[in-house]
VMD Tcl script that draws the C-alpha trace (Angstrom):
set ca {
  {0.00 0.00 0.00}
  {1.03 3.62 -0.29}
  {-0.11 6.47 1.95}
  {2.60 8.99 1.05}
  {4.28 9.89 -2.21}
  {6.18 12.63 -4.01}
  {4.26 13.67 -7.13}
  {5.97 14.44 -10.40}
  {7.63 17.85 -10.41}
  {5.85 20.26 -12.76}
  {9.10 20.99 -14.60}
  {9.62 17.27 -15.27}
  {6.37 16.70 -17.15}
  {8.53 16.82 -20.26}
  {9.83 13.36 -19.37}
  {6.30 12.05 -19.97}
  {6.17 14.03 -23.23}
  {3.59 16.38 -21.68}
  {3.21 20.09 -21.03}
  {3.50 21.23 -17.42}
  {0.37 21.17 -15.26}
  {-1.20 24.62 -14.96}
  {-2.07 24.21 -11.27}
  {0.03 24.05 -8.11}
  {0.25 21.19 -5.63}
  {2.31 20.07 -2.66}
  {5.61 18.25 -3.12}
  {4.77 15.64 -0.46}
  {1.32 14.05 -0.78}
  {-0.62 12.36 2.03}
  {-4.27 11.21 2.17}
  {-6.72 14.10 1.64}
  {-4.05 16.19 -0.13}
  {-4.56 16.98 -3.81}
  {-2.11 15.71 -6.40}
  {-1.90 15.61 -10.20}
  {-3.41 12.80 -12.24}
  {-3.66 12.04 -15.94}
  {-6.69 10.77 -17.78}
  {-7.72 10.64 -21.40}
  {-10.14 13.11 -22.95}
  {-10.96 12.46 -26.60}
  {-7.77 10.45 -26.89}
  {-5.49 13.15 -25.43}
  {-3.82 13.02 -22.03}
  {-4.96 15.80 -19.71}
  {-3.85 16.93 -16.26}
  {-6.31 17.19 -13.41}
  {-5.95 17.87 -9.68}
  {-7.44 15.11 -7.52}
  {-7.78 14.38 -3.83}
  {-5.69 11.41 -2.65}
  {-8.46 9.25 -1.22}
  {-11.43 8.32 -3.39}
  {-14.76 9.98 -2.58}
  {-17.65 7.85 -3.82}
  {-20.61 9.71 -5.39}
  {-22.98 8.42 -2.69}
  {-20.99 9.96 0.20}
  {-22.93 12.52 2.27}
  {-20.18 13.74 4.64}
  {-16.56 14.20 3.55}
  {-15.27 13.67 7.10}
  {-16.52 10.09 6.98}
  {-14.30 9.24 4.00}
  {-11.34 7.29 5.38}
  {-8.70 4.88 4.11}
  {-9.69 5.09 0.45}
  {-6.28 6.15 -0.87}
  {-5.50 2.55 -1.90}
  {-7.83 0.11 -3.64}
  {-7.04 -3.60 -3.50}
  {-7.30 -5.21 -6.93}
  {-8.91 -8.26 -5.33}
  {-11.91 -6.23 -4.08}
  {-11.99 -3.03 -6.15}
  {-14.97 -4.28 -8.17}
  {-17.09 -5.00 -5.09}
  {-16.14 -2.50 -2.39}
  {-18.79 0.26 -2.14}
  {-16.17 3.03 -2.16}
  {-14.58 1.88 -5.42}
  {-17.03 -0.18 -7.46}
  {-18.66 2.76 -9.24}
  {-15.33 4.08 -10.56}
  {-14.25 0.58 -11.54}
  {-17.49 -0.29 -13.32}
  {-17.48 3.03 -15.21}
  {-13.90 2.51 -16.41}
  {-12.64 5.62 -14.65}
  {-8.97 4.68 -14.93}
  {-6.22 7.24 -14.42}
  {-2.46 7.50 -14.17}
  {-0.80 9.03 -11.12}
  {2.63 10.44 -12.10}
  {5.12 10.27 -9.24}
  {8.79 10.72 -8.46}
  {8.90 8.55 -5.32}
  {6.59 6.50 -3.14}
  {7.28 6.07 0.57}
  {6.84 2.87 2.57}
  {7.83 1.82 6.11}
  {10.61 -0.71 6.56}
  {10.80 -2.28 10.00}
  {14.28 -2.43 11.51}
  {14.70 -3.71 15.07}
  {10.93 -3.58 15.45}
  {10.61 0.09 14.51}
  {9.33 1.61 11.24}
  {11.80 3.57 9.13}
  {10.40 5.36 6.10}
  {12.03 4.59 2.77}
  {11.65 6.26 -0.59}
  {11.18 3.92 -3.55}
  {12.17 5.40 -6.91}
  {13.51 4.52 -10.34}
  {17.23 3.86 -10.60}
  {17.41 6.23 -13.58}
  {15.61 8.89 -11.46}
  {12.87 9.34 -14.04}
  {9.24 9.88 -12.98}
  {6.86 6.95 -13.39}
  {3.12 6.38 -13.57}
  {1.02 4.46 -11.06}
  {-2.27 2.74 -11.91}
  {-5.24 4.51 -10.35}
  {-8.98 5.04 -10.48}
  {-10.71 8.39 -10.14}
  {-14.13 9.62 -9.08}
  {-16.27 12.77 -9.05}
  {-18.69 13.68 -6.26}
  {-20.62 16.68 -4.98}
  {-21.07 17.01 -1.21}
  {-22.96 19.96 0.28}
  {-22.42 21.86 -2.94}
  {-18.65 21.27 -2.98}
  {-17.12 19.38 -5.91}
  {-14.56 16.64 -5.28}
  {-12.41 14.99 -7.90}
  {-10.54 12.19 -6.15}
  {-8.39 9.17 -6.85}
  {-6.97 5.99 -5.37}
  {-3.88 3.94 -6.17}
  {-4.48 0.29 -7.00}
  {-2.42 -2.27 -5.08}
  {-1.56 -5.94 -5.50}
  {-0.25 -8.57 -3.13}
  {3.55 -8.51 -2.75}
  {4.17 -11.20 -0.12}
  {6.55 -13.02 -2.43}
  {8.00 -10.05 -4.30}
  {11.78 -10.02 -3.60}
  {11.92 -6.21 -3.37}
  {8.52 -4.99 -2.18}
  {8.11 -7.67 0.51}
  {10.67 -5.91 2.71}
  {8.24 -3.08 3.51}
  {5.40 -2.80 6.08}
  {5.08 -4.45 9.48}
  {6.45 -8.01 9.73}
  {3.06 -9.61 10.36}
  {1.13 -7.50 7.82}
  {0.31 -8.52 4.30}
  {2.76 -6.94 1.88}
  {1.19 -4.77 -0.82}
  {2.60 -2.95 -3.83}
  {1.46 -0.23 -6.18}
  {1.19 -1.06 -9.89}
  {3.64 0.73 -12.17}
  {2.26 1.24 -15.68}
  {5.18 1.46 -18.16}
  {5.12 3.99 -21.02}
  {4.09 1.46 -23.67}
  {0.97 0.52 -21.69}
  {-0.24 3.94 -20.48}
  {-2.90 4.44 -23.11}
  {-3.95 0.82 -22.78}
  {-4.54 1.36 -19.06}
  {-6.57 4.53 -19.59}
  {-8.82 2.72 -22.07}
  {-9.08 -0.50 -20.09}
  {-12.29 -2.22 -19.09}
  {-12.96 -4.15 -15.88}
  {-12.30 -7.29 -17.94}
  {-8.99 -6.19 -19.51}
  {-7.47 -4.12 -16.66}
  {-6.18 -7.21 -14.76}
  {-3.85 -7.88 -17.70}
  {-1.96 -4.76 -16.61}
  {-1.57 -5.64 -12.94}
  {2.23 -5.68 -13.29}
  {4.59 -6.46 -10.42}
  {7.19 -3.84 -9.56}
  {10.13 -4.35 -11.99}
  {12.97 -5.23 -9.61}
  {15.83 -4.13 -11.85}
  {14.36 -0.66 -12.42}
  {13.74 0.46 -8.83}
  {15.71 1.05 -5.66}
  {15.09 2.49 -2.20}
  {16.75 4.80 0.32}
  {15.82 6.19 3.76}
  {13.45 9.14 3.36}
  {15.47 11.40 5.65}
  {18.58 10.74 3.59}
  {17.08 11.04 0.11}
  {19.04 14.20 -0.65}
  {22.26 12.17 -0.41}
  {21.13 9.63 -2.99}
  {19.39 11.68 -5.67}
  {19.13 15.30 -6.81}
  {16.26 17.58 -5.84}
  {13.66 17.06 -8.55}
  {11.58 20.10 -7.61}
}
mol new
graphics top color blue
foreach p $ca { graphics top sphere $p radius 0.5 }
foreach p [lrange $ca 0 end-1] q [lrange $ca 1 end] { graphics top cylinder $p $q radius 0.2 }
display resetview
């Protein structure tokens, strides 16, 4: 799972062959913060700002929306919070620089940044939603996750007794395919994290390992 990430820097949108987003956003995203997403409109990729934590259209009170920042692929089609977005093919890409996960050392969590070895931004598989609550409009999103108990890299994160989960990285050649997926075809793109392309470093020491991307 992922509850904290560094979104793509506006100036680095060029690495996705895109223009910079026209809106501002924080450089460290947590649940309920707004971050940039990409979705297709008439076949063209467009930027939108979306709340990290899906808000289903049936929600009446925003304060009751909790723990919807990740959607398990095993239950995304049936969980009330996610099933509308899934059924309506509301697939998006979440461009990021780094995701952060806890690694337990001597029984204590230490936060690590997971990023590409070549330091390029990458896109995470997501779903998005639109809701209106008390007259306020909410565009929101959730990252999809898969089981990573046996993944040789991602299984080192999270508490020892917890199930290991991983985001889904959508490579460049499959981005359009993901955005135009259906509930039947999307599982074909539930890729495991490519081990040889990613590495990790302690969050509080990231500046030693890679340049400032913002």
